[in-house]
N, C-alpha and C positions, 0 to 999 in steps of 0.2 A: 592477721595475728590478732587484731582489734574486733573481728566476731567471736575467732575463739574465745577471747578473753570474757566478751558480755556473754558467750551464751550461759545458761543456766545449767547449774551442773544437773545431770540426772539423779534423780530421788534413791534412797537406799533401797531395795529390796524389802519387803516386805518380810517379817521375820513370824516362822510358823510357830503357832504357840502349842505346846509339849499337851498332848494327852495320852490315857490310858482306859483300855476298856474295863467296861463294867460289869458286874452280873447282871443279865437281864432278870430273874428271878431271885429272890431269896431261897434259903432254904424250904421252909412251908409252903410257899406257894411253888416251889419246884416240886415236890412230894404230892399236892393236889391235884398240879396237871398232870402228874403220873394216873393219878388215881382216874381222871376227865378220861385219860388216851383209854385205860385200860373196861374203862366201863363203855367206852363209843371206839371201839376198835375201829369203825367203817368211817368214821366219819372226820371231818377237820376243823380243828380247837381251833382259832383264833385272839390270841389275849392281845387286851387294851384296844378295844376297835371304838372307833371313834360314833357314837352315834348317826352322825351325819352320813356315815357310810352306809346304813341301815336303812335310814326312813327320807321322806324330802315331804316336804309342805305339799298336800293336795290341790290345795286353793289356788284356782286359776289369778286371779287377784294380784300382781304387781304389788303392790304395799304390804298386802294380808299377805304374803308367798313369805317377805323380806323381814317381817313379824312376826311369823312362826319357825324362822331358819332362826331367828335369835334365840329361839330354845332350847336349839340341840349345840348351838356354839358350846365348844371344851368342855360336854360330854361323852362321855364314852361307857362302853358299859367291861364287864372285867375278861369276860369271853363271849364271843358269838359262836355258835355249830352250827357247820353246815354240812350239806351231803356232797357223795361224790360229782355230782355236777355242780355244788356249791350254791344248792339253793340254802334260804337259811333257815334251819330246822327252829333255834330256838336260840334265848341268851341268858349267861351265870351273871348276877353279880352278888359281890360280897360287899355286905352292907357295913358301914360302921354308923353308934349312934351320931344323930345331929349335932355339929356343936352349937355353942351358946347363941354366937353371934350369926344363925340362919337366916334368911331371906325366908318368911315363911307363905309369903306373895307366888317362891317356885313352883314352878310346878312339877311334880314327882312321875321320875324317870318312868312309875309303873305304869304311870296314866301317859306319857307320852306312848310307851312300846304297845300297851292295850288300843291306843287309837288306831296304829299302825296295824294291829293282826297281829303283833310279834310274842311268840311264849316268852316265858319269862321263870328262871330259877332262881332263887337267894338265899342266902346263908350267910348268917353274921360273920366277917372277917375275923375276927375272935375265937370263934370255935367250929371253924372247915369243918368237915366230916370226914370219914375214917374213910378204909376202902370199901369195906364192906357195905357204909353206911351211902355211900357213892353210888355204889352198886345195884345195890334197893331202891336207891332215890331213879335212876334213868336207867332201870332194868327194860322198863315198857318200850321207852322210845329207843332205847337200843334192841330188841325183839323187834322192832318195825323196823328199825336201818336193815336188817341183817333179811326179812321176809323182803322188802324192795327189789332184791338183787334176785330172789327167784320169784319173781314177776308181782307182788304186791302194788305196786304202782308206786307215785310219788304222794305227800301229804296232803290236804287241802281241806278247805272250812269247813267240809261235812264229816270232820271226824270226830269223833265223839268225845268229850270232854268230863272228867271226873273231876270230884271234890280229892284234893289228896288227903291222907290220914292225919292231924297233929298232934306228931310227937316230936321230942327232940332230933332225933337220928333225923325227920325229914325236912327238906326245907320249902320256904317259900314258895309254893307252886300257882301263879298265875293260871294258867291253863295245863295241863297235862295230859299227852293222849292215850289210849287204852288199848293195848296189841288186837289188830283185827282176828288175830287167828294164829295160834303159838305153831310156829313149826318146828321149835328145839324146844326144850327145856326152858324153864321160867327159875324165880331164885322160890317163887311162892309154891311149886312143883315139888322143889329140894325140900323147902322146909315141910310139908307132906310125907315126904317118903323117908324125912329121920326125925320121928314127932319126939324123941326120946332128945336128940338132940346132942347125941355122944360123940358123932367127929366136932359138932363146932364147939363142944365144950372141952372136951382131951386130948384134940387133934385141930387146936383152930389155924394151922397154915395147911393142915390139907383141905380143911375143910372154904378156907380165900380161894385154893385154887381152885375147887369145884364149883364155886360164885360163878369167877373169872370167867373158864371154859364153859357154863352149863348152854350158849348160845353158838356154843362151835364142836358139835357134837365129834368127828374126829378127833379132835385135840383132847377132847374130853374121854373119848373111849381109848387116847393112848396113855394117857394119865392116869385114868384109874388099871387100865392094865398095869404100870408101872408100880404101883403099890403092893403087886403079889409077887413083885421080880424082885432078889440083892445084884442089884442090877451097879451100885451106887460104890461097891466095896468094902462098905460095912455093913452090917451086920444088924437088922431091923430088928427093935425090941417086939413088934406085930401089936396087932390090933387086941381091941377087946371085943366080945363077942356081938354086944349090940352096935359095934361101929361097922362089924365085918358086914350083919346083915344090913345096914345105911348101906353102904356100897355096892353090895350085889343090888339090892334094889334101884339103888341108882343107874347101877350097869343095865339090868335087865330094859327100863324106861326108857335110858339114853340107843338102846339098840333098835327101838323103831324108829326113830328120828336119822340113826347112820342109814340107814337103808333106801332110806329117800335120797340120800346127800349121793346121787350118783357122779357128779362132776369130778374128769380126772384128776390123780392130787398131782400139785406142784412140783417139781424138784428143787429143794433147797441150796439157797447160797452154795451150799460147803459143796453140793452136789455136781452143780458145774462149775465151780472154778478151783477146787479139790486140788488138779494137777496144773495149776496154770501158774 
């Protein structure tokens, strides 16, 4: 009896605090992520990646290594883009103006990534690119990724580097890869087939879809074919003569790439599971 009285009462169970889920992306960030996915359909895009996950100090001296590691602490990139084998291709930074009290001695992230040989694209956070601007800025890289699946090989230090054109629509690019050989239509080729800009001006939604599918000959062929069909339950107003000429030129050019695509067409999700 005495032992039971002297024994301390067990502590009360810990109260689990209340939480609620939060949105990972804001509306504008979510829209920009969607543009990246459409521009790089065969890449893996990870947001908010710590810089220490992408690079390590190369100096073998332990003291210097710890000192260099401090430069990575707490720093991250907005997006890291990887190929199908999870090899880092490049990173994307969304920049903001420096704070008034920022430390001037802090080494810029651009310099750290250049030291590690990591390619970097940068846009102002308050002026994100549109879908078309994103497609245009990353078109060469996207075409290179498409070519790799056809035996183009992995990217390496020997890739040719070119200076980007400095316009409001283009990001700041530390280094950008030029395509080794076009295996599909490119945005530059499309622009040459539509010098009057009839589709882009009068039918911007159609032009955007053509730009989106230009690196996928089968999808582009199906989409261009659908433009001539009344298959949506409503009667179309029709295209102007200039727009029809542009569509015809793109169709003819795309056929040459379509004939090189010998891989069998995979069944869609609905084809496989429609009766299950």
